C-alpha positions in Angstrom: 58.1 63.3 16.8 61.3 63.9 18.8 62.3 61.8 21.8 62.7 63.3 25.1 66.5 63.6 26.4 67.0 62.5 29.9 69.5 63.8 32.1 72.0 61.4 33.9 71.1 60.7 37.5 73.7 62.6 39.8 76.1 60.2 41.6 76.1 60.7 45.3 78.9 59.7 47.5 78.5 58.2 50.9 79.4 60.5 53.8 81.8 59.1 56.0 80.1 59.2 59.4 81.6 58.4 62.9 79.5 56.4 65.2 79.1 58.1 68.6 78.6 56.1 71.5 76.4 56.8 74.4 78.1 58.4 77.2 77.1 59.1 80.7 74.4 61.8 81.1 75.3 65.2 82.6 72.8 66.5 84.7 71.5 69.9 83.5 69.7 72.5 85.5 66.8 74.1 83.8 66.2 77.7 84.5 62.6 78.8 84.3 61.3 82.1 83.0 58.3 83.7 84.6 55.3 83.8 82.3 52.9 86.7 81.7 50.6 85.1 83.9 51.0 84.7 87.7 52.3 81.3 89.2 53.3 80.0 85.9 56.9 79.3 84.9 58.2 78.5 81.5 61.3 76.6 80.5 63.9 78.8 78.7 63.9 78.7 74.9 67.6 77.5 74.8 66.6 74.5 76.8 63.7 73.7 74.6 65.9 73.9 71.5 68.5 71.8 73.0 65.8 69.2 74.0 64.4 69.2 70.5 67.9 68.7 69.0 68.5 65.7 71.3 65.0 64.2 70.5 65.8 64.6 66.7 69.1 62.9 67.0 67.3 59.9 69.0 64.7 59.9 66.2 67.3 59.7 63.4 69.3 57.1 65.1 66.2 54.9 65.6 65.1 55.4 62.1 68.6 54.4 60.6 68.5 51.2 62.9 65.0 50.4 61.6 66.0 50.7 58.0 69.0 48.6 58.6 66.5 45.9 60.1 64.1 46.2 57.3 67.0 45.9 54.8 68.2 42.9 56.5 64.6 41.2 56.3 64.3 42.0 52.6 67.6 40.4 51.8 66.8 37.3 53.9 63.3 37.1 52.3 64.7 37.3 48.8 67.3 34.5 49.5 64.6 32.3 51.0 62.2 32.9 48.3 64.6 32.2 45.6 65.6 29.0 47.4 62.2 27.9 47.6 61.4 28.7 44.0 64.3 26.7 42.8 63.3 23.7 44.9 59.9 23.8 43.4 
């Protein structure tokens, strides 16, 4: 029987990211497009796309902050557990 050969794991480098600060919001005017039904107006596709991109950016920021908090809790828990285990 032969042993399977494993490929080495790829090494990923951390991307340098610049933190963006929240700035004052600019007011945008939405243009509405008439629908095929009377008395119904829809928001333009570009405005919806921009809104979705903004929401994704907010989501990604909140997830990264939540992961930072989780990592902090895990490291502190490990530290406290190891101190408690050594004292017992």
